[in-house]
N, C-alpha and C positions, 0 to 999 in steps of 0.2 A: 731605347727601349726597344724590345723587337715588337712586332704589330700582332702577335698572337698574344701577349700579355695585357694589351690595351683595355681598359675599361671605364665606364662612365664614372667620372668621380674620384679616379685615379688623379694624383697632381703630387708634385714636387716642388722644392726650394733647392736653389742652388747660388754660388757665390762668383762673381767674376770681379777682376782687377780692372780698374780704370785708371786715369791720370791723378783723378781724383779722392782715389782711395776705392777700397774695397765695397761693392754694391752688390744687392742679392735680387733675384729674379724668380717668378714662381712659374709654372706650367700647369695644367689642368685640362684633362681629357672629357669633354662635352658632346651631346648628341648635337647632331647636325642641323635637325630638326626637331625639337622639345617633344613635339604633338606625336612623332613618330621614331620612337627611339631603335628601332631596326635600319633606320637610313644609313647608320653609320653616326662615328665620330670623328671630332675634329679638336686641335689643339690651341687653346688660347693660353694668355699669360701677360703678365706684367713685369715690367723692370725698373731699375733706378732706385730702388729700396736703400736707406741707410742702413736698415739692420734687419737680421732675420726675423725678429718679432715683427715688423712692419709687414715683410713680406709674407709671414705665415697668416697676419690678421688678413691682409687680401685675398689671399689664397681661401680663408675658411669664409670671407663673404661671398666669394665666387662659387663655392661649391653651396653655402645656403640658397645664391642665387638660382642655381640649375636645379636644387631639390623643390625649389618653389616652382621650376617650371620655367623663370624668368630667363630670357634670350641674354647670352653672355655678351659681354664687352659693350654694353650701352650705358655702362653708368653716366658717361659722358654727353650723352644725347639731351640736347637743351631742348625747352618746350617750344622755343623759336623756330627752331631749324625741322622739329617734327611737325610742327601744326602746319607750315607749310608745305611740307610732303604728304602730308593726310590730303590737306585741300587740291594739291595736284593730280593726286590719284582718285579723289572721290567724284563720282559719277552723280552729279545733280542738275537741276535746273539753272540756266544761266544767271538769272536774278537771284537766286540764293546763293551761287558761287558768290557773286559780285558782294552780297551783305556779309558771308562767312568773311569774304578777304578783306572788306573793310574794318570788322571785328578783331581780325588778326594782325592788321597792318597798323591800326590807330589805336589799339588799346591793349589787345593780349601780350604781342612781343613787344612794345615799348616798357610795359610794368612787368612781365612776367618769362620773357623770351630768353634771358641771359641763363634762368634758373634750369637745372637739370630736372627731367621730369621725374625721378625718383626722388627727387628731393622738395617735389610740390607738396604741401600740407595744404590741409582743411582752412587752418588758421592764416596760410598766407594767400590763400583765394580769398576771404573774408576780408581782409585788408585790402586785397585788391577791389574788391566792389566797393568798399568805403572810401578809397581813392577816387573812382570812377564818381561817386557821389560830390565829393569835394570839388572834382573838375566840373560840375554842374550837369550831368549827365542824367536824365529821368530815368525813373522806376522801370519803368517800360524797355528801354533801350537796354539798360543792366540787364534787365531779366532776358534780353534777348542774346546778349553775350553771355552771359551765364550758359544758354542754351548751347550754344557754338562751343564753349571752352569742354562744357560736359562730354560732348559728341566726340572732340579732340582725344579726351582722355579716357572715353570708352574705347577705341581705338587704338590707344596705345595699352591698355590691358587687353585687348585680342591680340595685340602682337607683342603681348610678352615682354614690355618693358616694365611694367608694373604690375602688381597683383590686385589693386584697388583703386577706384576712380573715385579721389578725395572731394572732387567738385560736386559728388551724391551725399558728402557725409553733412549731416546737419549743422556742424560746426563751420561750414563754408558760409551759410547764413546770406544766400541770394535773396534779392527783393521776391518777396510772398507775391502770389496773384492777388489777393486782397490789398497789399499795399499798392500794386499797380492799379486794380479798380480805383481805390480811393484817391491815386493822384489823378487819373482819367476823369473822375468826376470835379476835378479843381481846374474847371474849365475859363478859361479868358474869352471874354465876348464884349460887345458892345451894346448898350441899349440903342433903341432905335434913333434917338437925337443925337448922341456922338456918331453913331454912323453917317447920319445924313449931313452933319458938321463939316466930316471928313472928305466925305464925297464932292460937297459943294466947294470946299476950300481947295482941293486937290484939282477939280475942272475948273473953277473961275477964278481963283488966285494964282495958283501954280502952273496952271495950264498944262497940267501931265500929259503928255504922249502916252503914258501906261493907264491913263483913268479908264478906258475903256474894259481894260483888264480888270484891276480893283472893281469896279461896276458889275463886271459879269461874275466874278467870284461871290460877290457878296449877294447877288441877285439869285441865285443858283445852287450855291452849296459846294461847287465843283471845288474837287482836289486841285491842287496847283497844276500839278503835272498832266492832269485831264486839261484842263484849258488852254494849257501851252500847245498841246498836241492836236487841236481842234482846226480842221479846214472849212472853208467856206462850205463846202458839199455838205458838211455835218449842221450847217444852220439852216433853216427854216423862217425867213423873216417873214413870210407872208402871214403864215400860221401861228408864229411865235413858238418856235419849237428849236432845242439843241438836243442833237443826239450826240451821246457820248460811247465813243467806241474803244478809244484808246488812252494812253499816258504816254507822254515823257518821260524817259528812264532817268529819276534823278539820280541813279549812281552811275550812269554815263553821262555825268554834267558836262555839256559842251560839247558831246559827240552828237547829238540830235538822234538817238536810237530811240523807237517806241517800243511798247509793250503793250499788254491788255490792259483792262482796267483791275482794279485791285481784286476784286470779285471774278473777273474774267467776263462780267456780263457786259451786252449793250443796253443802255436806259435812255430814253427819252424825257427830258426835263422841260415844261413849259415856262414862258419866259413871259413878263409882263410888257405893256406896250412901250412904257420908257425905256426899258432895257434894249427893246428891238431899234428903238430910237436911237440910242447909243450905238448901236452895233452897225446901225445903216451908216451913220455919219461916220463911224469908224473906217468901215469899207470905202467909204468916199476918199478919204483921207490918204488910205492905202492905194487907192489907183493912181489919185493924183501924183504918188510916187513915179508908180510905174504900173503900167495896165497888168503885170504879172502878178503882182502881189493882189491883186482883188480876183483873180481867177478862182475857178472853184476848188482845186488842188493845193492854192497857195494856203499857208498857215495863216489863222486869224490874228493871232499874235505872235509872228514872227518878227525877227529883224529887219532893219532898210534892206539887206538883202534878200531877205525872203527865208533866211535859216532858223533854225529852232531857237530860243534863246536859250542861255545856260540858266539852269534852274535855280541854282543858289546865288547866281547874281540876280534873278528878279528877287529873291527874298530878301537879298541886301538892298535893292532899290524899295521895296516897301517899308522896311525899317528907317531908311533915310527919309522918306516921304513923312513918315510917322513923327519923325523929331522934328523934322522942319512945321508941322502942323501945329504940333505941343508949343514949339517958339513961339508961333503968332497967336493960337487959338487959348492954351493953356492945357496942362496936363489934367486937369478934372473934365474938360470939353473932350479932350482927346488922349485916353490913356494907354499908355502902351500898349500894343497887342502884336502878337507876332501874324504873319501872312495866315497861317491855318486858321488863326482866331476868325477869320473872316467865314470861315465854313461853320463853326461853332455859333457866331453871330445869326448866321441865316437859320440855322436849326432853332436855338432859342427865341429867336423873335416871332418864327413860326408856331413854334409849340405855346409861346406865351399870348399869342393872339388866337389861340383855341384850335389852330390844326391838328388833326389827327394823327398820332404817331405812324402809323401806317404810310399814308402819305409823304411824310418827313423822311421814313426810310426809304422809300422809292428815290425820292429828288437826292438824297446824300448816297446812294448807292450801297448801302449797308446789306450784307449778305444775309441779313434774318432780323425781323423787326425786335428779337432778342439782344440784338448790338445795339440798335437805337433805343431801346428801353433802359438798358443799362447803363448808356451815357448819359441819357437825357431825363429819365424819369423823374429826377428831383427837381427839374424846373415845371414840371406839369402843373397849371395853374388851380390852386384850390384842393388839390389832392387829397393832403393831410388834413385840410380843415374839414373837407366832406366826410373824410372817414370818422372823424369825431362827433361831427353832428350827427350821422347814422349811428353811432354806438349809443350817443347822448337817448337817441329816439328810441331805441331799444329798450330804454330804462324808463321808458314813460314821462 
């Protein structure tokens, strides 16, 4: 075809001969850049069709895609390939990138990666979320994966692979904010007797080298990563204070990298005399192994080589101790509890004892008191009874 006769949308179907018989191909002129039609045209096409009708159907679809402004010849682009390309070219904070990478590698690609972007439907996305639920993922985690998937498909719309982001369709049915909040309120925590029973058994019977870590987490409400990033210079054992400046990055398990606290703020937490004694004894033990392990810049809860512990291994060690304690003391005395449950235990015990929400917020390092209220308001002692009594008093 002479160049002067080219125009967008002009297509043709031709036959050719192969050893297997007659085959058909289509060719179509499309804009080089759909957003800038004056930038010129290029030819796309497909071949290997067994009949003229099937080649014509493919040509019609290619024309429709061009009319809709979709990028041509991307019908075989899979979600897995596109998601990784999107992330590699996305300029975002390191920790956010690592979270997106986990979502893509562990969840999106295994479940949806082989499906072409154009074949993704809201129904299939909804099924994906239900599969994650069946695998035991919490609603908050699934909600975060939904945000990642939504951003990927938003980019696919911008890149003209698709015209509509099906993750934004109501039929996709991700966990709602209400569901996440309801699940958050189902906190796992021990009462004072259960916590005391475990810590006593862990110290005296199990003689656990990690006992100072468990005790410190329970006594301060620190996050796991915050405790594992503590250095002796962060502890004031004379006045009984811990300064929390940083956290071990759980997304870099085993690499020892640190980041700021979750809110990006430093906070100071007072500790009781018993906790001071536990930490003093722990420092003495560390120093007996090597003087370098008790120096100011050494990690408080590092391994025997002074290196950061693997955060996931620490959680596994906790679960192992809980199971051992249950075997000796019984499940009623030591119910199953995840390591993060020590943080909830710290907060609920303080609130139950009448401590102010503001103080609890400061100890936990929540960004605002609203976060603490949203999570722990339901355990405020007597809050509902007080309201009922006040209402009754209004009626005389």
